[in-house]
C-alpha positions in Angstrom: 36.3 23.1 66.3 36.0 19.7 66.5 38.9 17.5 67.1 41.0 15.0 65.9 43.3 12.3 67.2 43.8 10.0 64.6 45.2 10.0 61.0 46.7 7.4 58.4 50.2 7.5 59.4 53.9 6.5 58.3 56.5 5.3 60.0 60.1 4.6 59.2 63.7 3.5 60.4 66.4 4.5 58.1 70.0 5.4 59.5 72.2 8.6 58.2 75.3 8.2 56.3 76.2 11.5 55.0 75.4 15.5 57.0 72.6 16.0 53.9 72.0 12.8 52.1 70.6 9.9 54.1 70.0 7.0 52.4 67.8 4.0 54.3 69.2 0.8 54.6 67.6 -2.3 52.5 66.0 -3.1 56.4 63.9 0.0 56.6 60.3 -1.1 57.4 57.0 0.9 56.1 53.9 0.7 58.6 50.9 1.8 57.3 48.1 2.5 59.6 44.1 2.8 58.5 43.2 5.9 60.9 41.6 4.5 64.3 43.2 1.4 64.0 47.0 1.2 65.2 48.6 4.7 64.7 47.1 7.3 66.8 48.5 10.4 65.9 48.3 12.4 69.4 47.6 16.5 68.7 49.7 18.9 69.3 48.5 22.2 69.0 50.7 24.3 71.1 53.4 23.5 68.4 51.1 25.5 66.1 49.5 27.7 68.8 52.0 28.5 71.1 54.3 32.7 71.0 58.1 31.2 71.3 60.0 34.1 73.9 60.1 37.1 71.2 64.2 38.5 70.6 65.3 40.9 72.7 67.2 42.9 70.2 65.1 44.7 67.6 66.5 43.5 64.3 66.1 44.8 60.1 62.7 42.9 59.3 60.7 41.4 62.6 57.1 41.8 62.2 55.0 43.9 64.8 54.1 41.6 68.1 50.3 41.4 66.4 51.4 40.3 63.5 53.3 37.1 65.4 50.3 36.8 67.2 48.3 36.8 64.3 50.4 34.1 62.3 50.1 31.9 65.3 46.2 32.3 65.9 45.3 32.4 62.2 47.5 29.8 60.8 48.9 32.5 58.3 50.1 35.8 57.9 50.0 38.4 54.4 53.0 41.3 54.9 51.8 43.3 52.1 55.3 44.6 51.4 58.5 43.2 52.6 60.7 43.1 50.2 62.1 45.7 47.7 61.3 45.3 44.0 64.7 45.3 43.9 65.3 42.8 46.5 63.5 40.2 44.0 65.2 41.2 40.4 68.0 38.9 41.1 65.4 36.0 41.5 63.3 37.2 38.3 66.6 36.6 36.6 67.6 33.3 38.3 64.2 32.2 37.3 64.9 33.3 33.3 68.3 31.4 34.0 66.0 28.6 35.2 63.9 28.6 31.8 67.2 29.3 29.6 68.2 25.9 30.9 64.9 24.0 30.3 64.6 25.6 26.9 68.1 24.6 26.2 68.0 21.5 27.2 64.5 20.9 25.4 65.6 21.7 22.2 68.3 19.9 22.2 65.9 17.3 22.9 63.9 17.6 20.0 61.1 18.2 22.0 60.8 22.3 20.8 61.0 23.5 17.7 61.2 27.5 19.1 63.1 28.4 22.2 61.0 31.6 22.8 63.9 33.7 23.6 62.1 36.9 22.7 59.0 36.2 24.9 58.7 38.2 28.4 59.2 36.7 31.5 55.4 35.7 32.6 55.0 34.5 28.7 57.8 32.5 28.0 57.1 28.7 30.3 53.5 28.5 28.8 54.4 28.5 25.1 57.4 26.0 25.9 54.5 24.6 27.9 52.2 24.8 24.7 54.8 22.9 22.5 55.8 20.0 24.9 53.4 19.3 27.4 55.0 18.6 31.1 57.3 21.0 30.3 56.8 22.7 33.8 56.6 19.7 35.3 60.5 19.2 34.3 61.6 22.2 35.5 59.5 21.8 39.0 61.7 19.2 39.5 64.8 20.2 38.7 66.1 21.7 41.6 68.2 24.1 40.6 69.3 26.5 43.4 71.1 29.3 41.9 73.1 32.3 44.1 69.9 34.3 44.3 67.5 32.1 45.9 69.8 31.2 48.4 70.7 34.6 49.0 66.5 35.5 49.0 66.3 31.7 51.7 69.0 33.2 53.7 68.9 36.8 54.0 69.0 38.7 57.2 65.5 39.8 57.1 63.5 36.9 56.4 65.5 34.8 59.0 64.8 37.7 61.7 61.4 37.0 61.2 61.3 33.2 61.2 63.5 33.4 64.4 60.2 34.8 65.9 58.5 32.2 65.0 60.8 29.5 66.0 64.1 30.5 67.7 67.6 31.5 67.3 69.0 28.4 65.5 67.4 28.2 62.2 67.9 25.4 59.4 65.9 25.8 56.2 64.1 22.2 55.2 64.9 20.4 52.6 61.6 20.6 50.8 61.9 24.6 48.8 59.8 24.6 45.8 60.0 27.0 42.3 56.1 27.2 41.5 55.9 27.1 37.7 51.6 27.7 37.4 51.2 28.5 34.0 47.4 28.8 32.7 44.9 26.5 33.6 47.7 23.9 34.2 46.1 20.8 36.7 50.0 19.9 37.0 50.0 23.5 38.7 47.0 23.9 40.6 47.7 22.2 44.2 44.6 21.0 45.9 43.7 21.2 49.7 46.3 20.1 52.4 48.1 20.2 54.9 52.3 20.5 54.0 52.6 18.0 57.2 50.6 14.8 54.6 54.1 14.8 53.2 56.2 14.0 55.6 56.6 11.3 58.2 54.5 11.4 61.4 57.4 12.3 63.6 56.9 16.3 61.4 53.6 17.0 63.5 55.7 18.2 66.2 57.9 20.3 64.0 56.7 24.0 63.3 57.8 24.5 60.2 57.0 27.8 59.0 57.0 28.7 54.9 57.4 32.2 53.1 55.1 31.7 49.9 56.7 34.3 47.5 54.8 35.4 44.7 57.1 37.1 41.6 54.0 39.2 40.6 50.8 40.6 41.8 49.5 37.4 42.9 45.4 37.2 42.9 42.7 35.6 42.2 42.9 35.4 39.0 46.0 34.4 38.7 45.8 31.7 41.2 46.5 32.8 44.7 47.1 31.1 47.9 43.7 30.0 50.1 43.1 29.4 53.4 41.1 27.7 56.1 41.8 30.2 58.8 42.3 28.3 62.5 42.7 24.9 60.5 46.2 24.1 62.4 44.3 24.1 65.9 43.8 20.8 66.2 47.5 20.0 65.9 46.8 16.7 63.5 47.5 15.7 59.9 43.9 14.9 58.6 43.2 12.3 56.3 44.3 12.7 52.9 44.1 10.6 49.9 46.4 10.5 46.8 46.6 11.1 44.0 44.5 14.2 43.0 43.5 14.4 39.3 46.7 13.8 37.0 49.0 15.3 39.8 51.4 13.9 42.1 49.7 16.0 44.9 48.0 14.6 47.8 44.0 15.7 48.2 42.2 16.2 51.4 39.1 16.2 50.9 36.8 19.2 51.0 34.2 16.5 52.9 37.1 15.7 55.8 37.8 19.9 56.3 34.5 19.9 57.5 34.1 16.8 59.1 37.2 17.8 61.8 36.5 21.8 62.3 32.8 21.4 61.9 33.1 24.6 58.9 31.4 25.5 55.2 35.2 25.2 53.2 33.0 27.6 51.0 32.7 30.0 53.4 35.7 29.6 55.5 37.9 29.7 53.0 40.4 32.7 53.0 41.6 34.0 49.6 45.7 35.1 50.5 46.2 38.1 47.5 49.3 39.5 47.7 51.1 41.7 45.5 54.7 42.2 44.2 56.8 42.6 47.3 54.7 40.8 49.6 54.4 37.3 51.0 52.4 34.9 52.7 53.5 33.4 55.9 52.3 29.9 57.2 52.6 26.9 59.2 52.7 23.4 58.0 49.2 22.5 60.1 47.2 24.9 58.4 45.0 23.5 55.0 45.9 25.5 52.1 45.7 25.6 48.5 46.1 27.5 45.2 43.3 28.5 43.0 43.7 27.9 39.3 45.2 30.2 37.1 42.8 32.0 34.8 45.5 34.8 33.9 47.3 34.6 30.3 50.4 35.3 32.5 52.9 32.3 34.2 52.5 33.1 38.4 55.2 32.8 39.5 56.0 32.0 43.1 58.8 30.2 45.7 57.9 28.8 48.8 60.6 28.2 51.3 60.5 26.4 54.2 62.4 26.6 57.3 63.0 24.5 60.9 64.8 24.3 64.2 67.5 21.7 63.7 66.8 20.0 66.6 63.8 18.3 65.6 63.0 16.1 63.0 63.0 17.0 59.4 60.1 14.3 58.4 61.1 13.9 55.0 61.3 10.6 54.8 65.5 10.2 55.3 66.3 11.1 52.6 67.9 14.2 52.7 68.6 16.8 55.7 67.8 20.0 57.0 70.4 22.9 55.9 71.9 25.0 58.7 71.4 28.5 58.4 71.8 30.4 61.8 73.8 29.1 64.4 72.8 31.0 68.1 76.2 32.7 68.9 78.1 32.4 65.7 77.3 35.9 63.9 79.5 34.7 61.1 78.0 30.9 60.6 79.1 29.8 57.2 76.0 28.0 55.0 77.4 25.0 53.6 74.8 25.4 50.1 77.0 22.9 47.5 76.6 20.4 49.6 73.1 20.8 50.2 72.3 21.4 46.7 74.3 18.8 45.4 71.7 16.4 46.5 68.4 15.8 44.3 65.9 15.4 46.9 63.0 14.5 43.6 65.7 11.9 41.6 66.0 10.7 45.4 62.2 10.6 46.5 62.1 8.3 43.3 64.1 5.7 44.0 63.2 5.6 47.1 59.5 4.1 46.0 61.3 2.0 43.7 60.7 4.4 40.3 64.2 5.1 38.1 64.3 8.7 37.1 66.8 8.4 34.2 65.1 10.2 32.2 65.3 13.2 31.8 62.2 14.4 29.6 60.2 12.6 32.5 57.0 14.6 33.5 55.8 12.9 36.4 57.0 12.8 39.7 57.2 10.3 42.4 57.6 10.4 46.1 57.4 8.4 49.7 53.9 10.7 50.8 52.2 9.0 47.5 52.6 5.4 50.2 51.6 7.5 53.2 47.9 7.8 52.0 45.4 5.8 50.6 45.5 5.7 46.5 41.7 5.9 45.7 42.9 7.3 42.3 45.7 5.4 40.5 47.1 7.9 37.4 50.4 7.7 35.4 51.9 9.0 38.6 51.3 6.5 40.8 51.6 3.9 37.7 55.4 3.0 38.0 55.2 2.8 42.2 56.2 -0.6 43.0 53.6 -3.2 43.0 55.2 -4.2 46.3 55.3 -0.7 47.8 51.7 0.7 46.2 49.1 -1.2 48.0 48.3 1.2 51.4 48.2 -1.6 53.6 51.5 -3.6 53.3 54.5 -3.8 54.8 57.7 -3.6 52.9 61.2 -4.5 53.9 
């Protein structure tokens, strides 16, 4: 693979004023850097390719040695049968609760005339979206964290796997998502990217395992994940642009992937089809995307992230990670309430000068839009502060 040692970057200086929320001082400084100029990024492939010492104790859910090695070698791992279906039923009921909240809000606000309360789990959100475009976006950024999501995220079996990746001290990363992938919807079709592209540059040295958990059989038709195997081995964040189409997503051009890795993307990409009950583990450096949903059902999924609590979170100083497991403290109590009370989407919008007070707003904003060159302005980037929307500017 070709190496890439310099990428566009964002350095940020902030202060912490509470355990999870981390509002920035007015004197916060942004420095945006062009590739090959002032902000070299030292490659850290070892962060993503080095298998750590494995737990001596055998625990439920743990992967086999070859699976752990594959995760670090390929950058991802498909585990077809991880959950019992009964373990995911509370999650589905919680998602239904989220859709109820959305439908009631839209109905009371006069945005829809039919809540479709009798529609099925895999159809209802599409029917709501057909009445009010952007309903999926509102639900995506609602940030509601019901008990079933919390139990899944901090479940012993999942954390036992994460321990195999990062060690015994584990925090939940503040960026987690309920994916509301309705059929043929650009707003829910995520283009090629590395997760690190949404974070501060200092997060490059933090391995953040992600579990991508579909709530149905995920396949090529309904929009499964697609990976570039071994794309993490350069240990850098490639040059992305902002934003893809009419979305808030950063975009990693195929030409950039091909130049960095000396590959043909169409030939190298792997579709990660996963049956219900399975999941995909991936790291934050591997290029990946989700395919468009061409089925007639909502392809629901959750992505949950973890990290070593001693390492940078990289979420622009806005919200801290949530400690979930501490070595030597088997009865550690997770502080869910304080964590869930902080609206990350509101903070990230305010951070780039957008007042997200309209509960029916269908745009998303965040600091990642300032890290990368804005090559495709759209309605999501239109409200950025004029003094912050320039890729080459400084802001104080």
